[in-house]
C-alpha positions in Angstrom: -30.0 17.7 -23.5 -32.9 19.6 -21.4 -35.0 22.1 -23.3 -34.1 24.8 -20.8 -30.4 24.5 -21.1 -30.9 24.4 -25.2 -32.6 28.2 -24.6 -29.5 28.9 -23.1 -26.8 27.5 -24.7 -26.8 26.1 -28.4 -25.2 26.1 -31.6 -24.1 29.6 -32.2 -23.9 30.9 -28.3 -20.7 32.7 -27.6 -19.4 32.0 -24.1 -17.2 34.7 -22.3 -17.8 36.9 -25.7 -14.7 34.6 -26.9 -15.8 30.7 -27.5 -18.5 29.9 -30.4 -20.5 26.7 -29.6 -20.6 24.9 -32.9 -22.0 21.4 -32.4 -22.7 18.9 -29.5 -20.8 15.9 -28.8 -21.2 12.7 -26.9 -21.0 13.1 -23.2 -21.4 9.8 -20.7 -22.1 12.1 -17.5 -25.3 12.9 -16.5 -25.7 16.9 -15.8 -22.9 17.9 -18.4 -23.0 18.3 -21.7 -19.9 18.6 -24.2 -19.7 20.7 -27.2 -17.5 21.5 -29.9 -16.2 24.9 -30.1 -13.8 27.2 -31.6 -11.9 30.1 -29.6 -12.5 33.2 -31.6 -9.4 35.3 -30.3 -6.8 32.5 -31.0 -8.7 31.2 -34.1 -8.2 27.3 -32.8 -10.8 24.5 -31.9 -11.8 23.7 -28.3 -13.7 21.8 -26.3 -16.6 23.3 -24.2 -18.4 21.1 -20.9 -21.6 22.9 -19.9 -22.6 22.1 -16.2 -26.0 21.9 -16.0 -27.3 21.0 -13.0 -25.6 19.0 -9.6 -22.3 19.8 -8.0 -21.5 22.8 -9.8 -19.2 24.8 -7.8 -17.1 22.0 -6.6 -16.7 20.7 -10.6 -15.7 24.5 -11.5 -13.2 24.3 -8.2 -11.9 21.3 -9.6 -11.5 22.4 -12.9 -9.5 25.5 -11.7 -7.2 22.7 -9.9 -6.8 20.9 -12.8 -5.6 23.7 -14.9 -2.5 24.1 -12.5 -1.3 20.8 -13.7 1.1 20.8 -16.7 1.5 17.4 -18.8 1.1 16.9 -22.2 -0.8 13.6 -21.6 -3.5 15.5 -19.8 -6.2 17.6 -21.6 -5.2 20.8 -20.6 -8.2 23.1 -18.9 -7.9 26.7 -20.6 -10.8 28.7 -19.2 -13.6 28.1 -16.2 -16.4 30.5 -15.8 -20.2 30.8 -15.9 -22.7 32.0 -18.4 -26.3 33.1 -17.5 -26.4 31.0 -14.5 -24.9 27.7 -15.9 -21.1 26.9 -15.4 -18.8 26.0 -18.2 -15.3 24.3 -18.5 -13.1 25.0 -22.0 -10.6 22.7 -22.6 -8.2 21.4 -25.4 -10.2 19.4 -27.8 -10.0 15.9 -27.5 -8.5 13.9 -30.7 -8.2 10.3 -31.5 -10.8 7.2 -30.3 -11.2 6.5 -27.2 -10.2 3.4 -25.4 -13.5 2.0 -25.3 -13.8 2.7 -29.0 -10.6 1.1 -29.4 -11.3 -2.5 -27.8 -14.7 -2.5 -29.3 -12.3 -3.5 -32.7 -10.5 -6.1 -30.5 -8.1 -6.2 -27.5 -5.1 -4.7 -27.7 -1.6 -6.4 -27.8 0.0 -6.8 -24.4 2.8 -4.2 -25.6 0.4 -1.8 -26.7 -2.0 -1.9 -23.7 1.4 -1.7 -21.4 2.3 1.4 -23.4 -1.4 3.2 -23.3 -1.7 2.3 -19.7 1.7 3.1 -18.8 1.4 6.5 -20.3 -1.8 7.6 -18.4 -0.5 6.3 -15.1 2.8 8.7 -16.0 0.5 11.7 -16.5 -1.6 10.7 -13.2 1.7 10.5 -11.1 2.3 13.9 -12.0 -0.9 15.4 -11.1 -0.8 13.2 -7.8 2.1 15.6 -7.2 0.4 18.3 -7.7 -2.2 17.1 -5.0 -5.1 16.2 -7.8 -6.4 13.1 -8.6 -8.7 11.9 -11.4 -11.0 9.3 -9.3 -13.2 8.7 -12.1 -11.1 6.6 -14.5 -13.3 4.9 -17.4 -12.5 3.7 -21.0 -14.2 6.9 -22.4 -12.0 9.5 -20.7 -8.4 7.9 -22.0 -7.9 8.5 -26.0 -5.2 7.8 -28.5 -4.0 10.6 -30.9 -3.3 9.7 -34.4 0.1 10.2 -33.9 0.3 7.9 -31.1 -0.1 10.3 -28.0 -2.1 9.6 -25.2 -4.8 11.9 -23.8 -6.5 11.4 -20.5 -9.2 13.8 -19.9 -11.8 14.4 -17.1 -8.9 15.1 -14.3 -10.7 16.1 -11.2 -13.5 17.6 -13.0 -15.8 14.6 -13.5 -15.5 13.2 -10.0 -16.7 16.3 -8.7 -19.6 16.0 -11.1 -20.2 12.4 -9.8 -20.1 13.6 -6.4 -17.2 11.8 -5.1 -15.1 14.4 -3.0 -12.3 11.7 -2.7 -10.7 11.1 0.7 -7.6 11.2 2.7 -4.3 11.0 0.2 -3.9 7.4 0.5 -7.5 6.5 -0.5 -7.4 8.5 -3.4 -4.2 7.5 -4.7 -5.0 3.9 -4.2 -8.4 4.8 -6.2 -6.3 6.2 -9.2 -4.0 3.0 -9.0 -7.0 0.5 -9.1 -8.6 2.7 -11.6 -5.3 2.4 -14.2 -5.3 -1.5 -13.4 -9.1 -1.5 -14.5 -8.2 0.2 -17.8 -5.3 -2.3 -18.3 -7.7 -5.2 -17.8 -10.3 -3.6 -20.4 -7.5 -3.1 -23.2 -6.2 -6.8 -22.5 -9.9 -8.2 -22.6 -12.5 -5.9 -24.1 -14.2 -6.2 -21.1 -14.8 -3.7 -18.2 -14.1 -4.8 -14.6 -16.5 -2.4 -12.8 -16.0 -1.8 -9.4 -19.2 -2.9 -7.6 -18.9 -0.3 -4.7 -18.7 2.7 -7.1 -21.6 4.3 -8.5 -21.9 3.6 -12.5 -22.0 6.4 -15.2 -23.4 4.9 -18.2 -22.8 6.6 -21.4 -22.6 6.2 -25.1 -19.1 4.2 -25.0 -19.7 1.4 -22.3 -18.2 -2.0 -22.6 -19.4 -5.6 -21.9 -18.8 -6.3 -18.5 -16.1 -8.7 -17.3 -17.3 -12.0 -16.0 -17.2 -12.2 -12.0 -16.1 -15.2 -9.9 -16.0 -15.0 -6.1 -16.4 -11.3 -6.0 -13.8 -10.6 -8.5 -13.1 -10.8 -12.3 -11.8 -13.4 -14.2 -8.1 -13.4 -15.1 -7.2 -11.7 -18.7 -5.1 -14.9 -19.3 -8.4 -16.9 -19.1 -10.3 -14.5 -21.5 -7.8 -13.7 -24.0 -4.8 -16.0 -24.8 -1.0 -14.8 -24.7 -1.6 -12.3 -22.1 1.7 -11.8 -20.4 2.2 -13.3 -16.8 3.2 -10.0 -15.2 0.0 -8.3 -16.7 -2.2 -11.1 -15.7 -0.8 -11.3 -11.9 -0.9 -7.4 -11.8 -4.7 -7.7 -12.6 -5.5 -10.4 -10.5 -3.9 -9.1 -7.4 -4.8 -5.5 -7.9 -8.8 -6.3 -8.6 -8.6 -9.1 -5.9 -10.7 -8.7 -2.6 -7.0 -7.6 -0.7 -5.8 -4.4 -0.7 -2.9 -5.8 -3.1 -1.0 -4.5 -5.9 0.3 -0.8 -6.5 -1.2 2.0 -4.1 -0.1 4.9 -6.6 0.4 5.6 -10.2 4.1 5.7 -9.7 4.2 2.4 -8.2 2.2 1.2 -11.6 4.5 2.9 -13.5 7.7 0.9 -12.0 5.7 -2.4 -12.6 4.9 -1.6 -16.3 8.0 -0.2 -17.6 9.7 -0.3 -20.1 7.3 -0.1 -22.9 7.7 0.7 -26.4 6.0 3.3 -28.7 2.2 3.2 -29.5 1.7 2.4 -33.1 -1.4 4.0 -34.2 -2.4 5.3 -37.8 -4.7 8.2 -39.0 -7.6 5.9 -40.6 -9.5 9.1 -41.6 -9.4 12.7 -41.7 -11.0 14.1 -38.8 -13.4 17.3 -39.1 -14.9 19.3 -36.8 -17.4 17.8 -34.2 -16.1 14.4 -35.3 -12.9 12.9 -33.5 -10.0 11.8 -35.7 -9.6 8.0 -35.4 -6.4 5.9 -34.3 -5.9 2.1 -35.5 -4.0 -0.2 -33.6 -2.5 -3.5 -35.4 -5.4 -6.0 -35.1 -5.0 -8.7 -32.3 -6.5 -11.4 -34.3 -9.6 -12.8 -35.8 -12.8 -13.0 -34.1 -13.6 -16.4 -32.4 -16.4 -18.5 -34.1 -19.8 -17.5 -32.6 -19.1 -13.6 -31.8 -16.9 -14.8 -29.1 -13.7 -12.8 -27.6 -11.3 -12.3 -30.2 -8.3 -14.8 -30.5 -5.0 -12.7 -31.0 -2.7 -13.8 -33.6 0.8 -14.9 -32.8 2.8 -11.7 -32.2 6.5 -13.3 -31.4 8.1 -11.3 -34.3 7.1 -8.0 -33.1 9.9 -7.8 -30.3 12.3 -8.8 -33.1 12.9 -5.3 -34.5 14.2 -2.5 -32.5 11.2 0.1 -31.5 11.7 3.7 -30.3 10.6 4.4 -26.9 8.4 7.2 -26.9 7.5 8.2 -23.5 8.1 11.1 -20.9 9.1 9.8 -17.5 7.7 10.8 -14.5 10.6 12.4 -12.8 11.3 14.4 -16.2 7.8 15.6 -16.5 7.8 16.6 -12.9 11.1 18.6 -13.4 9.7 20.4 -15.9 6.5 21.8 -13.8 6.5 25.7 -13.4 9.3 26.9 -11.0 7.8 28.4 -7.4 6.9 31.9 -8.3 6.1 31.3 -11.8 2.9 32.5 -13.4 0.1 30.0 -13.6 -3.3 30.0 -15.0 -5.3 32.6 -13.1 -2.6 34.1 -11.2 -2.0 37.8 -11.7 1.6 38.9 -12.6 3.8 40.1 -9.9 3.9 43.8 -9.2 7.1 45.5 -10.9 9.7 46.5 -8.2 10.6 49.6 -7.9 13.8 51.5 -8.8 16.3 52.9 -6.6 19.6 54.8 -6.9 22.2 55.5 -4.5 19.9 58.8 -3.4 16.9 56.8 -2.8 14.1 55.0 -4.3 13.0 56.1 -7.3 9.0 56.2 -7.9 7.5 54.4 -10.8 4.9 55.7 -13.1 2.4 55.0 -10.8 2.3 55.5 -7.1 0.5 52.3 -6.1 1.2 48.8 -7.9 -1.7 47.2 -10.3 -3.2 45.3 -7.5 -4.1 48.5 -5.6 -1.5 47.5 -2.7 0.5 50.7 -1.0 3.8 51.2 -2.3 6.2 50.0 0.3 9.8 51.5 0.4 12.2 49.0 1.0 13.6 49.0 4.7 17.1 49.6 3.2 16.1 53.1 2.1 13.2 54.0 5.3 16.5 53.7 7.6 19.4 55.4 5.8 21.1 58.1 7.8 20.4 61.4 6.7 23.6 63.5 5.0 25.5 65.5 7.4 24.3 68.9 7.9 25.4 71.8 5.8 27.7 74.2 8.0 27.8 77.9 7.2 30.9 79.3 9.0 30.7 82.9 9.9 33.9 84.9 8.7 33.9 87.3 11.5 34.0 84.9 14.1 36.5 82.2 12.4 39.3 81.7 15.1 41.3 79.8 12.2 44.4 81.2 10.3 42.9 83.4 7.1 42.6 81.1 4.6 44.3 81.0 1.2 43.5 82.7 -1.3 41.6 79.9 -2.9 39.4 79.5 -0.1 38.7 83.3 -0.2 37.8 83.0 -3.6 35.3 80.7 -2.9 33.4 82.4 0.0 33.6 85.5 -2.2 31.3 83.8 -5.0 28.9 82.3 -2.2 30.4 78.6 -2.6 30.6 78.5 1.4 27.2 77.3 1.8 27.7 74.1 0.1 30.9 73.3 2.1 30.8 70.8 4.7 31.9 70.8 8.3 35.0 69.3 7.4 36.1 72.0 5.1 35.0 74.5 8.1 37.4 73.0 10.2 40.9 74.6 10.2 43.2 72.6 7.5 45.7 70.0 9.2 48.1 67.9 7.5 47.3 64.4 7.9 49.9 61.2 7.8 50.3 60.0 4.3 51.4 56.1 4.2 52.2 55.8 0.8 55.7 56.6 1.0 56.0 54.4 3.9 54.3 51.5 2.4 56.3 51.8 -1.0 59.6 51.7 1.3 58.2 48.6 2.8 57.6 47.0 -0.7 61.0 47.7 -2.0 62.4 46.4 1.3 60.6 43.1 0.9 61.6 43.0 -3.1 65.3 43.3 -2.1 65.2 40.6 0.8 63.4 38.2 -2.0 66.4 38.8 -4.6 69.0 38.2 -2.1 67.1 35.2 -1.0 66.7 33.7 -4.4 70.1 34.4 -5.4 71.5 32.5 -2.2 69.3 29.5 -3.0 70.6 29.7 -6.7 74.0 29.7 -5.9 73.9 27.4 -3.2 73.1 24.5 -5.8 76.5 24.8 -7.1 78.2 24.3 -3.8 80.1 21.3 -4.2 80.4 21.1 -0.2 84.2 21.4 -0.1 85.8 23.2 2.7 87.4 26.4 2.6 91.2 27.1 3.4 90.0 28.6 7.2 87.6 25.6 7.4 89.1 23.2 9.9 86.9 20.4 9.4 86.6 19.1 5.9 83.5 18.1 4.6 83.0 13.9 4.9 82.2 13.8 1.2 81.7 16.1 -2.1 77.9 15.2 -2.2 77.4 16.4 1.2 75.6 19.6 1.7 77.8 22.6 3.5 77.1 22.8 7.3 78.6 26.1 8.1 76.1 28.0 5.6 72.7 26.2 5.3 70.3 27.2 2.4 67.6 29.3 3.6 64.3 27.9 3.8 62.1 28.8 0.7 59.5 31.3 1.2 55.6 30.6 0.5 56.0 31.7 -3.0 59.0 29.5 -3.4 57.3 26.4 -1.9 57.0 23.5 -4.7 53.4 22.5 -5.5 52.8 18.9 -5.6 51.8 17.9 -9.0 48.0 16.8 -9.6 47.5 13.0 -9.5 47.3 10.7 -6.3 44.7 7.6 -6.2 41.6 8.0 -8.1 38.7 9.1 -5.6 35.1 8.8 -6.9 33.3 12.4 -6.4 29.7 11.5 -7.9 28.3 8.9 -10.6 25.4 8.9 -12.8 23.3 6.4 -14.9 23.1 6.7 -18.4 19.9 5.4 -20.7 19.9 6.6 -24.4 16.1 6.1 -24.5 15.4 8.3 -21.1 17.2 11.2 -19.6 16.5 10.0 -16.1 18.9 6.9 -16.4 18.3 3.6 -14.9 17.4 3.6 -11.1 19.2 6.6 -10.5 18.6 6.9 -6.9 20.6 3.9 -6.4 23.7 5.0 -8.4 26.1 5.9 -5.3 25.6 2.7 -3.6 28.2 1.1 -6.1 30.9 2.8 -4.5 29.2 3.3 -0.8 32.0 1.0 0.5 29.1 -1.6 1.3 28.9 -4.8 -0.3 25.4 -5.7 0.3 24.4 -2.4 -1.8 24.1 -2.2 -4.9 23.3 -0.4 -8.2 21.4 -2.2 -10.8 19.7 -1.7 -14.5 15.9 -2.6 -15.3 15.5 -6.2 -16.0 14.8 -7.1 -19.8 13.7 -10.4 -21.7 16.6 -10.4 -23.5 20.3 -9.4 -23.1 20.3 -6.9 -25.8 18.0 -4.9 -23.9 14.8 -6.4 -25.7 15.2 -4.0 -28.5 14.8 -0.8 -26.6 18.1 0.7 -26.6 21.7 -0.4 -27.4 23.5 0.1 -24.1 23.3 1.2 -20.6 26.0 3.4 -19.3 27.5 4.1 -16.1 29.4 7.4 -15.7 32.0 8.1 -12.9 33.4 11.8 -12.1 36.6 11.9 -10.2 37.6 14.6 -7.7 40.8 15.8 -9.9 42.5 14.7 -13.2 44.0 11.5 -12.2 45.9 8.2 -14.3 43.7 5.4 -13.9 45.2 2.1 -15.0 42.6 -0.4 -13.8 39.0 -0.7 -13.0 37.7 -3.6 -10.5 34.0 -4.3 -10.6 32.5 -6.4 -8.0 29.1 -7.6 -9.2 26.3 -10.1 -8.4 26.2 -10.9 -12.0 28.2 -13.4 -14.3 28.4 -12.5 -18.3 27.3 -10.2 -20.6 30.0 -7.1 -21.8 31.4 -3.9 -20.7 33.3 -1.4 -22.3 35.6 1.4 -20.4 36.0 4.8 -21.9 37.9 8.2 -21.0 34.6 10.5 -21.3 31.6 11.6 -19.8 27.8 11.2 -19.6 27.8 13.8 -22.3 29.2 11.4 -25.0 29.1 8.3 -23.4 30.7 6.4 -26.8 33.3 9.3 -27.5 36.9 8.1 -27.4 38.5 4.6 -28.0 37.7 1.3 -25.7 40.5 1.4 -23.1 39.3 -1.9 -21.9 36.5 -4.2 -21.9 35.4 -7.8 -20.5 32.4 -10.0 -18.8 30.8 -9.6 -15.5 31.8 -11.5 -12.7 32.2 -11.6 -9.0 35.3 -9.2 -9.5 36.3 -8.3 -13.1 39.4 -6.4 -13.4 39.5 -4.3 -16.2 43.2 -3.2 -17.2 43.2 0.3 -19.3 45.7 0.0 -22.4 47.0 2.4 -22.0 46.9 3.9 -18.6 44.8 7.3 -19.2 44.9 10.4 -17.3 41.6 11.8 -17.2 38.8 12.9 -14.5 35.7 11.1 -16.0 35.1 7.5 -17.0 32.2 5.7 -18.7 31.1 2.1 -18.4 29.2 1.2 -21.2 27.0 -1.8 -20.9 26.5 -3.4 -24.2 25.2 -7.0 -23.1 23.3 -7.6 -20.1 24.2 -10.8 -18.0 21.5 -13.2 -16.8 19.2 -12.6 -13.6 18.9 -15.1 -11.2 14.9 -14.9 -11.1 15.1 -14.9 -15.1 15.4 -12.1 -17.2 18.4 -10.3 -17.8 20.1 -7.3 -15.8 23.2 -6.4 -14.0 24.0 -5.7 -10.4 27.1 -3.7 -9.4 28.0 -3.6 -5.6 31.1 -2.1 -5.8 33.7 -0.2 -8.1 37.4 0.3 -7.4 39.9 2.6 -9.5 43.5 2.3 -9.6 
């Protein structure tokens, strides 16, 4: 740290009259120092970065943009400002070890690497949708807290300090996707596949460089045995010479999911200025001669179900502040003026807090004025003398408040109340007569009277001479609810994720096109690899209807599915009405036939997929 800076910012310095600087911490970016501090108003620990030189103004602007992105996995920016010519950024305190320190103890297991990088990719996808990118991903900015949470720091800020202004949307999004794959490579191997085209930012937490062959890093599976084929291929393709692999963090999320929980444990109690530590299950003993540690056999890790601990991209993005909500640095909206039927009521202040002039709504400014008050001169009145009541009002001076309508001669107006009552009574009488005629017509056996020359052909035939009157609209019978079941909407159910499974394709299972289908994710075992017990597909009908059969046309064979008359909120409620295995055409007969408006297909076992793994593909669903 430069002497000049130490004279301005050091232990005991209070920034903005609020943040007291306590002790320095490691920073791997030139031109910026990091400090442990405390917020004296809220009495909580924070982290302060002092921007000493370089692109200070762009860095402060980048920090303000990062503050608008809200996600639990992104280190939140709390305050931005300047102190005696130096910029500062206040953020949440970083807890847990960085990825650099974690892999320094040995590479992570494949499932842990998948989970850690998957969580970071989900967070950056949230930021991307808000137009904010990281562009400076490295092992020192990715931390894992003692309770197994991923924390990613330096969003937008670090790239600005390095002078990277980004580019177009496609290049910046691709840069973050490649940076995340580099972190995945480092987590799997303990080596850093540096980008030769990007400037290096050496710090106190660097990793050994990955070996390069023909301009590309060596495949992780060639360095560490046991790396899964999908992760190895992902690293090789993305870090290769071509523009292959994911082009956004969201695409990388789909490549990595599903993943399990991050198994971390507290190794030591953290003290202020010293980060808390998190330990992962050891990958294996170190190879002889100080080589790369050889991972132990972890085949038994997936036998027990694990709890999925993640927040999907769609769920987190849906929790963003709605339009118009207050955001950091945004003043609260002005209080609207109150109004009554007589016009706007001014607030306590004539102008809103922002100093803008108070604007009267057009509905009030264009309101018509009240009718003018007419004073009727008594001497010039041409109407007959008013009744005693009106003379009494005039005698007491109330003639001023009598409108123009009372000033005119009093005339009788037609009162339609009596006519309306008469019409209603006539209508009631007619309705009663028609009702009696319809009632007694049902007892008519059809026999002819003494004066009827033509006897009825049969006792059951209706009388021709006196047909029953047509029923009125009120007497028209209403068809009972029912008819063939018609699907109104559907949704997928994932017990481990509120977003379901491939929710964007649920309508393809009943669109009438057998070439399209809804499908589940692909798992390594037919029991969902222990991540969940089942997956559901909820069906809502247009009306309550009796359903007797459910026909499923699929591209799969095997597995098991159950049918219940329930909804997505309680997918396992009620008895199982039918069950069976998937096939090209599976007919499930409900026992008994059930009158319902919602059904749930509860998939408890997955059929095998043609290319390997297990999943189900439903092309069409028919109900009867």
